[in-house]
C-alpha positions in Angstrom: -28.7 -25.9 -68.5 -26.4 -23.5 -67.6 -23.7 -23.8 -65.3 -23.6 -22.1 -62.2 -20.5 -19.5 -61.0 -17.8 -20.6 -59.5 -17.1 -19.0 -55.6 -14.9 -19.9 -53.0 -14.8 -19.0 -48.9 -13.5 -16.0 -47.8 -11.1 -17.3 -45.7 -9.3 -19.1 -48.7 -8.7 -16.2 -51.1 -4.9 -15.6 -51.2 -4.3 -12.3 -50.4 -1.8 -10.4 -52.3 1.0 -8.6 -49.9 2.7 -7.3 -53.6 2.9 -3.2 -52.9 0.7 -1.0 -55.4 1.4 -3.0 -59.0 2.0 0.2 -61.4 1.7 0.0 -65.1 3.3 3.8 -64.6 4.7 4.1 -61.5 2.1 6.7 -59.2 0.2 7.5 -62.7 -1.9 4.4 -63.9 -2.2 1.3 -61.9 -1.5 -2.3 -63.7 -4.6 -3.1 -65.6 -6.6 -0.1 -64.4 -9.5 1.7 -66.3 -9.4 5.4 -66.3 -10.1 8.9 -67.6 -7.9 11.6 -68.7 -9.7 14.3 -68.6 -10.3 18.0 -68.8 -11.6 21.3 -71.1 -11.3 21.2 -74.3 -7.3 22.5 -75.4 -6.0 21.1 -72.6 -3.2 19.2 -74.0 -5.4 15.8 -73.2 -4.5 13.8 -76.7 -0.8 14.6 -76.0 -0.9 13.0 -72.9 -2.8 10.4 -73.8 0.1 9.9 -76.1 2.4 10.4 -73.9 1.5 7.3 -72.0 0.8 5.6 -75.4 4.9 5.9 -76.1 6.0 5.3 -72.9 4.3 1.9 -72.7 5.5 1.2 -75.4 9.1 2.1 -75.4 9.6 1.7 -71.8 10.8 5.1 -71.2 9.7 7.5 -68.5 6.7 9.2 -69.1 6.2 12.9 -69.2 10.3 12.5 -68.8 9.8 11.9 -65.1 8.0 8.4 -64.3 8.9 5.0 -64.7 7.2 2.2 -66.9 6.9 -1.1 -64.9 5.2 -3.1 -67.3 6.1 -2.3 -70.8 4.2 -3.6 -73.8 1.6 -2.9 -77.1 -0.2 0.2 -76.9 -3.3 0.7 -79.1 -4.7 3.9 -79.5 -7.8 4.8 -81.5 -7.9 9.1 -81.9 -11.6 9.6 -83.5 -10.9 13.5 -84.4 -7.5 13.0 -85.8 -6.2 11.6 -89.3 -3.7 8.9 -89.0 -0.8 11.1 -90.5 -1.7 14.0 -87.8 -1.5 11.0 -85.3 1.9 10.1 -86.9 3.4 13.1 -86.8 2.4 13.8 -83.0 3.8 10.2 -82.0 6.8 11.1 -84.3 7.5 14.5 -82.2 7.6 12.2 -79.1 9.7 9.3 -80.3 12.5 12.4 -81.5 12.0 13.9 -78.1 13.0 10.7 -76.7 15.2 9.5 -79.5 13.2 6.6 -80.4 13.6 5.1 -83.6 9.9 5.1 -84.9 9.8 2.3 -87.0 10.7 -0.2 -83.2 7.2 1.5 -81.3 5.3 -1.3 -80.8 2.4 1.1 -81.0 -0.9 0.5 -83.3 -3.2 3.1 -84.1 -6.7 1.7 -85.2 -7.5 2.6 -88.9 -11.5 2.6 -89.0 -13.1 5.7 -90.0 -15.8 5.2 -86.6 -15.4 3.1 -83.4 -18.4 2.7 -82.0 -18.5 1.4 -77.9 -22.5 0.6 -78.6 -22.9 -1.0 -81.5 -22.6 -4.6 -81.3 -20.6 -5.5 -84.4 -17.9 -2.7 -83.6 -17.9 -4.0 -79.9 -16.7 -7.5 -81.6 -14.5 -6.4 -84.1 -12.6 -4.4 -81.2 -12.3 -7.3 -79.2 -11.1 -9.0 -82.1 -8.2 -7.0 -82.4 -7.0 -6.7 -79.0 -7.0 -10.6 -78.8 -4.8 -10.4 -81.7 -2.6 -7.8 -80.8 -2.7 -8.3 -77.2 -2.1 -4.6 -75.8 -0.7 -3.8 -72.3 -2.6 -0.3 -73.3 -5.6 0.9 -74.8 -6.1 4.6 -75.6 -9.8 6.3 -76.9 -9.8 9.3 -77.4 -12.2 11.1 -77.1 -15.3 9.3 -75.0 -17.7 11.7 -76.8 -17.0 10.5 -80.7 -17.2 6.7 -79.6 -21.0 6.5 -78.7 -24.5 7.9 -79.8 -25.8 7.1 -76.3 -27.2 9.6 -73.8 -24.3 10.7 -71.5 -26.4 11.9 -68.8 -27.8 8.2 -68.1 -26.3 6.0 -65.7 -27.8 2.6 -67.5 -26.2 3.8 -71.3 -23.1 4.3 -70.0 -23.0 1.8 -67.6 -23.5 -0.7 -70.4 -20.8 0.9 -72.2 -18.5 0.8 -69.2 -19.3 -2.4 -68.3 -17.9 -3.9 -71.6 -14.6 -2.0 -71.2 -14.3 -3.0 -67.9 -14.9 -6.5 -69.3 -12.1 -6.3 -72.0 -9.9 -5.1 -69.1 -10.2 -8.1 -67.3 -10.5 -10.4 -69.6 -7.6 -9.5 -71.8 -5.7 -7.9 -68.8 -5.1 -4.5 -70.3 -5.3 -1.3 -69.0 -7.8 1.3 -70.9 -8.1 5.4 -70.6 -11.0 7.2 -72.1 -10.3 10.6 -73.4 -13.2 12.6 -71.5 -14.3 16.1 -71.3 -14.9 17.9 -68.0 -17.4 20.4 -67.0 -17.1 24.0 -66.3 -18.2 23.5 -62.8 -15.5 23.7 -60.0 -15.6 20.7 -57.7 -12.9 19.8 -55.2 -12.7 16.7 -56.8 -11.4 16.6 -59.9 -13.5 14.0 -61.3 -16.7 14.6 -60.0 -16.2 17.8 -63.0 -16.5 14.8 -65.8 -19.0 15.3 -68.1 -22.3 13.1 -67.8 -23.3 9.9 -65.5 -21.5 9.9 -62.1 -21.1 6.2 -63.0 -18.2 7.6 -65.6 -16.4 8.8 -62.4 -17.3 5.8 -60.2 -15.7 3.2 -62.9 -12.4 4.8 -62.5 -9.1 2.9 -61.0 -6.5 5.6 -62.1 -7.6 8.9 -63.4 -5.6 12.0 -65.0 -7.3 15.7 -65.1 -6.3 18.5 -66.9 -7.0 21.9 -65.8 -5.5 25.5 -66.7 -5.4 28.1 -63.9 -3.7 31.2 -65.6 -0.9 30.7 -67.6 -0.2 27.1 -65.9 -1.5 23.8 -66.8 -1.9 21.5 -64.1 -1.9 17.2 -63.9 -3.8 16.2 -60.7 -3.8 12.3 -60.4 -6.6 10.1 -58.7 -6.8 6.6 -57.8 -9.0 4.4 -56.4 -6.5 2.4 -54.4 -3.6 3.9 -53.8 -2.1 7.9 -52.9 -1.9 9.9 -55.2 1.3 12.1 -56.2 0.7 16.2 -55.6 -0.8 17.9 -58.4 2.1 19.1 -61.0 2.6 21.9 -63.7 2.9 20.8 -67.0 4.4 22.6 -69.9 4.2 22.1 -73.8 7.0 22.1 -75.2 7.0 22.9 -79.2 10.9 22.3 -80.5 11.9 23.3 -83.7 9.4 23.3 -86.6 6.8 21.1 -84.3 9.8 18.3 -84.4 9.9 17.3 -81.4 6.4 18.9 -79.3 6.1 17.1 -75.6 4.6 17.7 -72.6 7.3 18.4 -69.4 6.7 18.5 -66.0 7.9 21.6 -64.7 7.7 21.9 -61.2 4.9 20.4 -58.4 1.8 22.5 -57.8 1.2 24.4 -55.1 -2.1 26.2 -54.6 -1.5 30.2 -54.2 -2.4 31.7 -50.8 -6.6 31.9 -50.5 -5.5 35.6 -49.1 -2.7 37.5 -47.0 -1.9 38.1 -43.7 -2.6 41.8 -44.7 -6.1 41.3 -46.0 -6.9 40.1 -42.2 -5.5 43.4 -40.9 -7.2 45.9 -43.4 -10.2 43.9 -42.9 -10.2 44.4 -39.2 -8.7 48.0 -39.2 -11.5 48.8 -41.3 -14.5 47.3 -38.9 -12.6 49.1 -36.0 -13.1 52.0 -36.9 -16.5 51.4 -39.0 -19.4 53.6 -36.8 -21.8 50.7 -37.8 -22.0 47.3 -39.5 -20.5 47.1 -42.8 -21.6 45.1 -46.1 -19.8 42.9 -47.9 -20.1 45.6 -51.0 -18.8 48.6 -49.1 -16.1 46.3 -47.7 -15.2 44.9 -51.5 -15.3 48.7 -52.6 -13.1 49.9 -49.4 -10.3 47.2 -49.5 -10.1 46.8 -53.4 -10.5 43.2 -52.9 -12.1 40.5 -55.3 -15.7 39.1 -54.0 -14.2 35.0 -53.5 -11.2 36.6 -51.6 -12.9 38.2 -49.4 -15.4 35.6 -48.6 -12.5 33.1 -47.4 -11.4 35.9 -45.2 -14.5 36.9 -44.0 -15.6 32.7 -43.2 -12.1 32.5 -41.4 -12.0 35.4 -39.6 -15.6 34.3 -38.5 -14.7 30.9 -37.7 -11.8 32.2 -35.1 -14.4 34.5 -33.3 -12.9 37.5 -34.6 -16.0 39.6 -36.4 -19.6 38.0 -36.8 -22.6 38.7 -39.0 -25.6 40.8 -38.0 -29.0 41.6 -40.6 -27.0 44.8 -41.3 -23.5 44.0 -42.2 -20.4 42.5 -40.4 -19.0 44.0 -36.9 -16.2 43.4 -34.8 -16.5 41.1 -32.2 -16.6 42.5 -28.6 -13.0 42.7 -27.2 -11.5 43.1 -30.6 -9.2 46.1 -30.9 -6.7 47.1 -34.0 -7.0 43.8 -35.7 -5.9 41.9 -32.0 -8.3 39.1 -30.7 -8.0 38.0 -27.2 -5.3 35.5 -27.7 -3.7 37.8 -30.3 -4.5 37.7 -34.1 -2.6 34.3 -35.3 
């Protein structure tokens, strides 16, 4: 007969008064599960290996973030042959002047690892039990199962298994996963597949290209995230020291300029009738999205409003100045 689960009275639970325990300061919490997300060719694998090398060597991740709890790291790169994986790891080591032979970084040597296959789960569990790693990197998630990523039920089975590994062996787990092309204010919502994937994460890193910039955004379940930052893949001579560097913090470009506000108000001031958005775009030669932001903000301030036939200046506005003055 099965025994009941152990229980504890709420008032008897010891409070954890420590500050947020970090595996890598501000990037990854101790024993966190999470995702390295981004579109194809956005350096997700390089970022995953940078985390792995940093934890295995106790050297700063991305040359910036301190590793608080070092230990062995275990990686499985499903889309890369082992010699290619070694080349990348060796480049990171050369950049940091680390002897590769002294690095506690281990690679799973198997043609496939299936997180939805009972035997493969058992083998992965035994591997972790034998090595006792601090960090597990699985890259990419799409090659690690044959389940339906859009099925919450099928995803919860896989994610539940990884959460069980994390809790049983006290390790951090990172899945490399693709994001969709749709824009979301919260990067985790762009992850491909079931929303359960995002809900499962404790710490996650998201890469996105904006123009020529590669932007890294951090998410944590229970800690504030650092500001987004610009990364650069630095390719050394003959690709021998290729690595990611933090260039600077990312600041969003202004959504529109004060000049656009002024031009828009002047245009509506001189117009003999309401102007459609299409006509305004043609006359001001501005992008549709940029114009939309300007229209919405001026409408919110009460400077302009929209009639059925188009946009018009609010009564009492003259030459770009509202009654209280255009800020």
